[in-house]
C-alpha positions in Angstrom: -28.1 -15.5 -5.1 -24.7 -16.9 -6.8 -25.0 -14.4 -9.9 -25.0 -11.6 -7.0 -22.0 -13.0 -5.3 -19.8 -13.7 -8.2 -21.0 -10.0 -9.4 -19.3 -8.8 -6.0 -16.4 -10.9 -6.4 -15.7 -9.9 -9.8 -16.2 -6.3 -9.2 -13.6 -6.5 -6.3 -11.0 -8.2 -8.9 -11.8 -5.8 -11.9 -11.4 -2.7 -9.5 -8.0 -4.2 -7.9 -6.9 -4.7 -11.7 -8.0 -1.1 -12.8 -6.4 0.5 -9.5 -3.2 -1.0 -10.3 -3.0 0.0 -13.9 -3.7 3.4 -12.6 -1.5 3.5 -9.8 -3.9 3.9 -7.0 -3.8 0.3 -5.5 -2.1 1.8 -2.4 -4.9 4.3 -1.8 -8.1 2.1 -2.2 -9.3 -0.9 0.1 -11.5 -3.8 -0.8 -14.3 -1.7 -0.3 -13.3 0.8 -2.9 -12.0 -1.8 -5.3 -15.4 -3.4 -5.3 -17.3 0.0 -5.9 -14.8 0.9 -8.6 -15.2 -2.5 -10.3 -19.3 -2.4 -10.0 -19.7 1.0 -11.0 -16.8 0.4 -13.8 -18.9 -2.6 -15.0 -21.9 0.0 -15.4 -20.0 2.4 -17.4 -18.1 0.2 -19.4 -21.3 -2.2 -20.4 -23.6 0.8 -20.9 -20.8 2.4 -23.3 -19.5 -0.4 -25.0 -22.5 -2.8 -25.1 -22.8 -2.0 -29.2 -19.1 -2.3 -29.8 -18.5 -5.6 -27.9 -21.9 -7.1 -27.3 -24.1 -7.5 -24.3 -22.0 -8.7 -21.5 -22.2 -8.8 -17.6 -19.7 -9.6 -14.9 -22.2 -11.5 -13.0 -22.9 -14.2 -15.5 -22.0 -17.9 -15.1 -19.9 -19.0 -17.0 -17.9 -15.7 -16.8 -18.6 -13.4 -19.8 -15.2 -12.2 -21.4 -16.8 -9.3 -23.1 -18.5 -8.1 -19.9 -15.3 -8.5 -18.1 -13.3 -6.3 -20.9 -15.7 -3.5 -20.7 -16.1 -3.5 -17.2 -12.3 -3.2 -16.7 -12.3 -0.5 -19.6 -15.0 1.3 -17.5 -13.2 0.8 -14.1 -9.9 2.4 -15.5 -12.1 5.4 -17.3 -13.5 5.7 -14.3 -10.3 6.0 -12.3 -8.6 8.4 -14.9 -11.7 10.9 -14.6 -11.3 10.6 -10.7 -7.2 11.1 -11.0 -8.1 14.1 -13.2 -10.2 15.7 -10.5 -8.2 14.9 -7.7 -4.6 15.3 -9.0 -5.5 17.5 -12.1 -3.8 14.7 -14.5 -5.2 11.3 -15.8 -2.3 9.3 -16.1 -1.6 6.6 -13.9 
């Protein structure tokens, strides 16, 4: 149970940091930060598992490689969303 709660908390933090990097923080609330962080975690850990190693954001103690790949995945997700909504990727 603690792993799931930690996963949600880290997903929210990662989504928030990614939204700050991509200048979307004013448009996103807590729920969407969590969604972006969790989906970014799946994207990042799927794409970068072979480069950074197997990591998860729900691990205790926190796995730094999982957090880095989740952040990269969340930023990539927001970049794709920016491209489709605004016609540009830049944040």
